[in-house]
N, CA, C and O of each residue as an XYZ file, in Angstrom:
212
protein
N      20.831    -45.385    -69.942
C      19.966    -45.563    -68.787
C      18.632    -44.846    -68.985
O      17.572    -45.379    -68.655
N      18.701    -43.622    -69.531
C      17.477    -42.843    -69.753
C      16.565    -43.520    -70.769
O      15.341    -43.449    -70.652
N      17.157    -44.177    -71.764
C      16.375    -44.893    -72.771
C      15.610    -46.042    -72.123
O      14.441    -46.268    -72.435
N      16.254    -46.752    -71.241
C      15.593    -47.872    -70.555
C      14.463    -47.378    -69.654
O      13.410    -48.009    -69.562
N      14.690    -46.256    -68.998
C      13.649    -45.678    -68.151
C      12.444    -45.256    -68.984
O      11.300    -45.495    -68.597
N      12.702    -44.633    -70.120
C      11.618    -44.225    -71.018
C      10.858    -45.418    -71.581
O       9.630    -45.395    -71.664
N      11.589    -46.459    -71.968
C      10.949    -47.668    -72.487
C      10.093    -48.324    -71.413
O       8.998    -48.809    -71.698
N      10.586    -48.339    -70.187
C       9.810    -48.907    -69.087
C       8.535    -48.120    -68.824
O       7.484    -48.703    -68.557
N       8.628    -46.800    -68.898
C       7.443    -45.964    -68.688
C       6.410    -46.208    -69.787
O       5.213    -46.285    -69.508
N       6.870    -46.330    -71.037
C       5.949    -46.594    -72.154
C       5.258    -47.949    -71.995
O       4.058    -48.074    -72.239
N       6.025    -48.964    -71.583
C       5.438    -50.289    -71.375
C       4.420    -50.272    -70.240
O       3.371    -50.910    -70.330
N       4.729    -49.544    -69.182
C       3.797    -49.450    -68.057
C       2.493    -48.780    -68.496
O       1.406    -49.247    -68.153
N       2.605    -47.676    -69.260
C       1.397    -46.982    -69.739
C       0.586    -47.870    -70.679
O      -0.644    -47.874    -70.620
N       1.266    -48.625    -71.546
C       0.561    -49.531    -72.454
C      -0.167    -50.614    -71.669
O      -1.293    -50.979    -72.008
N       0.468    -51.124    -70.629
C      -0.156    -52.151    -69.796
C      -1.396    -51.591    -69.089
O      -2.421    -52.267    -69.002
N      -1.301    -50.360    -68.588
C      -2.434    -49.734    -67.913
C      -3.595    -49.537    -68.879
O      -4.746    -49.779    -68.514
N      -3.319    -49.105    -70.091
C      -4.378    -48.923    -71.089
C      -5.006    -50.253    -71.492
O      -6.220    -50.333    -71.675
N      -4.203    -51.280    -71.629
C      -4.716    -52.591    -72.035
C      -5.647    -53.175    -70.981
O      -6.565    -53.925    -71.313
N      -5.423    -52.843    -69.728
C      -6.243    -53.387    -68.642
C      -7.545    -52.638    -68.427
O      -8.427    -53.139    -67.729
N      -7.692    -51.454    -69.003
C      -8.903    -50.648    -68.782
C     -10.071    -51.201    -69.595
O      -9.911    -51.543    -70.766
N     -11.225    -51.285    -68.981
C     -12.412    -51.775    -69.691
C     -13.218    -50.626    -70.299
O     -13.962    -50.836    -71.257
N     -13.077    -49.416    -69.754
C     -13.867    -48.284    -70.255
C     -13.415    -47.806    -71.625
O     -14.166    -47.109    -72.306
N     -12.221    -48.158    -72.042
C     -11.681    -47.663    -73.296
C     -12.550    -48.091    -74.479
O     -12.744    -47.309    -75.411
N     -13.061    -49.285    -74.458
C     -13.908    -49.778    -75.542
C     -15.315    -49.226    -75.504
O     -16.071    -49.427    -76.454
N     -15.690    -48.545    -74.451
C     -17.048    -48.041    -74.289
C     -17.168    -46.554    -74.599
O     -18.168    -45.935    -74.235
N     -16.178    -45.968    -75.259
C     -16.204    -44.531    -75.557
C     -17.296    -44.220    -76.575
O     -17.524    -44.982    -77.515
N     -17.953    -43.112    -76.376
C     -19.021    -42.682    -77.262
C     -18.443    -42.035    -78.513
O     -17.481    -41.272    -78.417
N     -19.001    -42.319    -79.673
C     -18.540    -41.715    -80.931
C     -18.715    -40.202    -80.902
O     -17.923    -39.483    -81.511
N     -19.725    -39.708    -80.214
C     -19.968    -38.267    -80.154
C     -18.829    -37.552    -79.439
O     -18.485    -36.426    -79.801
N     -18.248    -38.180    -78.443
C     -17.142    -37.570    -77.714
C     -15.821    -37.684    -78.470
O     -14.886    -36.933    -78.193
N     -15.733    -38.610    -79.419
C     -14.496    -38.806    -80.164
C     -14.458    -38.009    -81.462
O     -13.407    -37.918    -82.097
N     -15.581    -37.434    -81.864
C     -15.642    -36.692    -83.120
C     -14.823    -35.413    -83.014
O     -14.880    -34.710    -82.004
N     -14.067    -35.119    -84.057
C     -13.272    -33.906    -84.091
C     -13.535    -33.214    -85.432
O     -13.584    -33.860    -86.478
N     -13.700    -31.919    -85.382
C     -13.969    -31.164    -86.605
C     -12.661    -30.827    -87.301
O     -11.581    -30.994    -86.735
N     -12.770    -30.358    -88.521
C     -11.587    -29.968    -89.278
C     -10.821    -28.868    -88.562
O      -9.596    -28.933    -88.460
N     -11.526    -27.862    -88.066
C     -10.859    -26.720    -87.432
C     -10.240    -27.105    -86.093
O      -9.226    -26.532    -85.694
N     -10.829    -28.054    -85.405
C     -10.202    -28.551    -84.176
C      -8.900    -29.276    -84.508
O      -7.923    -29.173    -83.767
N      -8.886    -30.001    -85.609
C      -7.671    -30.670    -86.052
C      -6.586    -29.678    -86.442
O      -5.409    -29.889    -86.150
N      -6.988    -28.589    -87.109
C      -6.022    -27.547    -87.473
C      -5.429    -26.927    -86.207
O      -4.216    -26.730    -86.123
N      -6.270    -26.622    -85.230
C      -5.793    -26.022    -83.981
C      -4.873    -26.981    -83.235
O      -3.920    -26.545    -82.588
N      -5.141    -28.262    -83.315
C      -4.320    -29.251    -82.628
C      -2.897    -29.277    -83.172
O      -1.965    -29.593    -82.433
N      -2.714    -28.954    -84.432
C      -1.376    -28.938    -85.013
C      -0.476    -27.908    -84.341
O       0.738    -28.097    -84.263
N      -1.061    -26.828    -83.859
C      -0.274    -25.790    -83.203
C      -0.003    -26.112    -81.731
O       0.887    -25.523    -81.117
N      -0.764    -27.038    -81.173
C      -0.553    -27.455    -79.785
C       0.547    -28.507    -79.714
O       1.282    -28.576    -78.729
N       0.662    -29.327    -80.757
C       1.651    -30.391    -80.796
C       3.031    -29.795    -81.060
O       3.327    -29.411    -82.191
N       3.868    -29.712    -80.048
C       5.167    -29.068    -80.161
C       6.281    -30.007    -80.619
O       7.368    -29.542    -80.961
N       6.040    -31.286    -80.635
C       7.121    -32.216    -80.967
C       7.692    -32.023    -82.380
O       8.915    -31.980    -82.509
N       6.890    -31.905    -83.444
C       7.496    -31.722    -84.764
C       8.359    -30.463    -84.848
O       9.372    -30.473    -85.547
N       8.000    -29.404    -84.174
C       8.793    -28.192    -84.189
C      10.097    -28.331    -83.444
O      11.078    -27.663    -83.772
N      10.121    -29.189    -82.448
C      11.346    -29.356    -81.660
C      12.351    -30.273    -82.359
O      13.500    -30.357    -81.927
N      11.956    -30.941    -83.399
C      12.849    -31.880    -84.085
C      13.730    -31.161    -85.115
O      14.633    -31.782    -85.674
N      13.496    -29.890    -85.375
C      14.259    -29.148    -86.379
C      15.349    -28.309    -85.744
O      15.430    -27.107    -85.999
N      16.177    -28.910    -84.934
C      17.210    -28.112    -84.266
C      18.571    -28.288    -84.903
O      19.545    -27.684    -84.455
């Protein structure tokens, strides 16, 4: 049951993103990420660490 609920939530989010028109209008300056920002992001992403249980 939980798997179906999760799949439904993912489909709903994908549908919401597909309907947005502003997504294609993002500025390249706002999307740029530096090397050090990418390194810092690795420590924020907790999912890979939680998979080693």
